[in-house]
N, C-alpha and C positions, 0 to 999 in steps of 0.2 A: 283394199279403200282408197278410197280418194279424198282427199283435202280432209278437215279436222271435223270430227265427227261431236254432234250434237244431241242431247234430248237423253242421255244415261242418265238413267233414275236410283239414286239412293247408294245402300251400301252396299259399292262394288269388294266384295272377297278378293283380295290378291293382288289388284288391280295389274299384272301382266295380263292384257288384252291382247287376244287373239283375232275377234271379230266383234262387229254389232250389229245385230240384225233386227228389222222392224217391221213387225207381222201384226196385221190384224189391229191396229192401234196402240201397240207397247213394242217398248226397246228390249232387247235382249243379249247381254253381256256375256262373253265366254271370257271367264275368268279361272288364273292356274294360279298355283302357288309355288315359290321355289322349296317345298318343307315338306318333305313325304311322311313326318311323324307329327302323330295326333296331337291337337290344341285344345285347351278348354279353355272356354267364354268365360270373364269375370266380370260381373258389372260393377260398376261404380257409382256413388251419386256425382252427378256433372258438375266438374270443374272445370273454368276457366282457365287457359294456358295461351291465348293468344288475343289480345287486344289491341288491334296497332291505331286506336283513337289514345290510348294511354302507353303507347311502347310497350305493351306487353308483349314480351316475346319476339317480335319484328317493329322494327319502328313505320315501317311503311312497305305497300306490295304494288310495286308498277310494273308496268305494262312489259313482258319480256327477260325478267329478271327472275332468277330461282332464288329463290331464299329458302334456307333450311331451318328447321323447329325443331329441338330437342323434346321429346316427348317422354323418355323413361328418365330413372331416378331422379335426383331434387333438382326440381325445376321452378321457378317464378309462377305463381299460381295466383288469382285473384280471390278475396274474399273479404269479407264487410270490415274488415281490419284491417285492409291494405293489403298490396301485395307482400305474398312471406313464400320462401321455397320449404317444398313437400315433394314426397315421393308420390305420385297419382297412380303411374305406372312402373313398374319394376323393372330392372336392367333384364335384358332376356326376353323380354316381350315380344312375340312375334307379330303381332298386329293390334290397332289401337282403331277403336269404334268413338267416332266422333260426330260433333254437329259444327257444322260450318257455315255462316253466315257472311255475305256478302254485303255492306252498307256505303251507299253511295258511290257505286261505279262512276266517273269521268266518262265511260262509255262502253257501250254493250260488247260484249267478248264471254270468257267464262274462265272460272277458274279450276283447277286441276291442282288434285291435291296426291301426291305421289312417294315411293319409297324414298329414304335419303339419299340413296345412291344411283337413281335415277340418270340419265344421261341426254341430252337432247331434248328438242320442243317437246309436250305432250299431243298426243294426239286424240283424247279422249277429254272429256268435262268431267268435274265433279259436279259443278253446277253452273247452270247459265246465267247470265245477268244482261240488263239491259242499261243504259244511265238510270242514274238516280235510283231510289228507292231501297228496299231491303228483299234479300234472297235466301232463304235458306235450304239446309240440305243435310242428308246423313249420308254418314261414309265408311269404311272399313277400310283401312289403311296398312298395305304389309312395313313392318319396321325392320328392316340390318339389324342382323345383333351381330356382325363380326364388321370391322374394318372403321375406314375412316368416318363413315356415317354412319356408325352405330348408335338406335337409341332416335334418330332422327328420319322426319317425313321433309317433304319437300313441298312448297308453296308456289306456286305458279298462276299470275294471272296475264292472260293473252285477250287485248283489248282489237277490237275491229276497226281499220281503217286511220288506225294513230299509231304512233309509236311515243305518246308520253302520257298516254292511262293509268290509271293509279286506282283502289280502289281500299277502302277498310275493311277489314277481312277480321271475323271473331273466329273462335277456335275454344268449343268446348269438351272434354272429353269424357264418354260416359260408360266405358269400359276396355277391356284389353282382351287379348287371348294371351296365352302362356302354355309352353309345350308339357303335357299331360304330367310328364314325369317329375317337373317341378313341383307338382303336387297341391295344385290349384283344386278347390273345392269344387262340387257341381260338378254339373251338366257342360256341354256348348251350347250357350246360348240359354241357359236357365243358372236362376242362382240359389236353385234346391240343392240339398245334399245327394251324392251319390247313394243305391242301392243300398239300406243298413246291415243288407244281411250277405253284399257283397256280391260273386259272380257264382251262380251255381248252376251246374253241369243238370241237364233234365233228358229224362226220356219217355218223353212225352207226344214225338212225333211220327212220320212215319205213316202209312195206311192205317196200320195196326194200332198207332197209339203208344209205341212201347220202343222205339227208335230214339238213340240220341239225338237231338236236335242240332243241326249244322247249318250254313250255308247251301240251298239249294235240295233239302230237303223239305217233303211233305210238314206243314204245319199240324196243328192239332182244329185250325179254322179252316181247313181245307184249303189254302193259300199254299205259300212257299216261304221259307226263312230266307231272308238276304242278309242279316246281319246279327252278328251273335256279341254281345257285351260283355268280352270274357275280361277287358278291363276294365269294368264296372263304371262306364262313363256315364250310363241313363239312370236316373232315379229310379226308382222301384222295380225296374224290370229287365230281361237280362237277354230275351231276343227279339226280333222286330220280324214280324210277318207281312208279304202283301198279298193283298186279295186275289182267287183263282181268274175275276175276270176285272175290268172296268166297271165304276159303278155309275158311270154320265159320260156319253163322247161330247158334251159338251153343254156348260151350265157356267153361270156368272158366279163369280166368289163372293159376292154379297148384293143385296137389293139397295134400294133406296129407302129405305124405313130409317126413319128419321131416330134414331135410337143408339149411335155411337160418338164420340166425342165423351171428354171428361164430364161434362154436363150430360150424357146419355139422348140428346137431341139434334144431333148433325144427320146429314145424308152419310149411310155408311158405305156409297160406293166414292165417297170425296173426300174421306175421313180417318183418321186412325180409328179401331174400334177404342182405345182410351186416349193414349199419350206414347213419345215415343220412347221411355223409358221402359213401358210394359211393353211394348212391342219388339224390342230387343229382348228380350226374356224368353220369345218365342220362336226362334230361328234354330235352334241346335238340338243336337240330336237329345231324345228323352221329352221332347217339349210337343211334338204334337198331339197329342191326347188334351194338353192342360187350352192348345190354343183353340183346338176345335172345342172346346166345351165354350171357352169365350167368346167367340162368334156365335156359336148357338143362344148365346144367352141374352146377345144383343138382339139376334132375331124374334127370338121366343117374346122377348119383350114387346117386339113390334107386333106380334102375330103372325111372323111370317112362317108360311108351310116349309118343311125342310126340304121338299122336293124343288125346291125355287133357288136354290145356294150350293154351291159345293161343300162347306162344310155338313151342311145340312144331308146332304145325298149320300155323304161317307158314313155318317150318323145313324142314318138310318139303312143302312146295305147289311144284311144277314147271309148267313152259307149255313145249310146244314151238311153237316157230318155225321156217320154210323150213330153215333153216341148223342149228339146234342145240336140245337141251334146256336149257333154265334151269331152274337148282335152288339160287340164291343171293338166295333170299327171306326177309325178316326182319319180324319186326312193328313198324311204326311206333313211333316213340319221341312223346313228347305233342307237343313240338312241328311234328314230320312227319307225324301222322296229322292236326295243324290243316292244314296244307298240302293234302293228300289233300281233307280237309272244304271247303276253299274252290274244289279244283279241283270235285269231285262237285257243289256247290251253283251254281257258274259264276256266283259273285259278284263275281268281275273285282275282287276287292280287292289290295292290295297282299302280298307277301309278307312270310313275318317272323313269330314268337313274338308280337311287340307288337301284331299286328293277327289277334284270334281270329276264324275264320269266324262269319258270320251267319247263315247258312240261309238259304237259299232254296228255289224247287223243284228237284228234285235231276236229276241227268242219267239215264239208261237206266242198272243195272245197279247202282246203289249203294241203300241201304237207308235210311229216314228212323229208324230208329233206333238203338240204342250201338252205338259198335268200341271195341275195347280199343287202348290204347296197351300198351309192353314199359315204361313209365315207373311204379316204385312211387311211391305218396304217404305212405303209412307202412306200417307193418305188417299192419294189414287191409287197405286197399286200393291200388288202381292206379288211373292215370291213364286216363278214357273219356271220347269227345265223342260227343253224340247229332247226327245229320247234318243233321237236320231243322230244329233250331233253331243249331245251332253250342255248343251249353253244354257246356261243361268243367268235370269235377270228379272225384272218388274213388267209385268201385264195388269194392263188397266182393269181395274174390279169389274166393269162391265164386260168383259169381252169373257166370251165362252168358249172354255176349255175343258177338255178333261180330268175325270177324277179317278184316282186308284187307291180306296182304302189300305190302310195297313192296322193293324192289330200290335200290341204287346204284351208279352207275359213274364 
């Protein structure tokens, strides 16, 4: 990498960044995590924990000076009745999901949010700014759980062509990750309850439909099992099966139909389907089916044919087995697509969103290119993954990328 990287969009999971790749109008961030244990996402109603205009959290953010902000345990928060101490994120959380807004920067540059124990100057921006104005973005930041900076994130403003720049900064926490073993309810990325019946082994796989389902075994839809939910992470089902073929080699994530946004009247290529809080609920394991349904609902309202966009293509995909025509395929969420990548790359990596596909020589039938997920990153972009390397990041919704459907049971 040369110089400082710019234009990295959205929820950057893990924050330990190896490379940033610009391809076809979008940036892809390769992020890794220091934990090999599965984590669960817990959404919260947004709570403001930093507002430098009122000295909440930090008094000021100035050029080239690292500020640390405590985000776990009892911390000052803004309420309608004033500042009160509250526990928004419990101690031991492994990451926080937040919205950050820079207000009236004195100079152009960038803001970088990092784990509290980060050292040196950052090389990746969480949001880019120009002098004056208001600049919001979303991010997922790893939080140290031990050491002097446990429960802290680092705030950094880097101004261009000056050493005396400053900016007002706001941070609202919208959720957090905690280790699954701590008892967090629901799936990674979704507030719903786990499967009410728990994990159930099923012998409905293999060519004969009587083999015990396991990763690498043919699924009942004619594809291949890529994830087994033995720890009951996914609500409503236990197995994730990837389709035997790509459903498209190039289609946009969404069209320009004006049925998106909270008022269902905005361009779907330039707006969130609904709002940021809803989008956060649709990137974990177990959320792809609901995310696909939400995308389709907006496009159906605009009278858009399913062949015109990725989720519609996945939903229309069918396979024919010896016993049935299977049509319950959907566009995988960000974390579900990551499990497909691990199988496609034959990495032998553990499952779970905390472990990003490392990318290896691919199995037959998979492309080395970029695949869409059903997870939005922001109004203009959705999560993508490059199977050749495992890189994850945001692709502009007008890009034409591959679609590999999945189904779950």
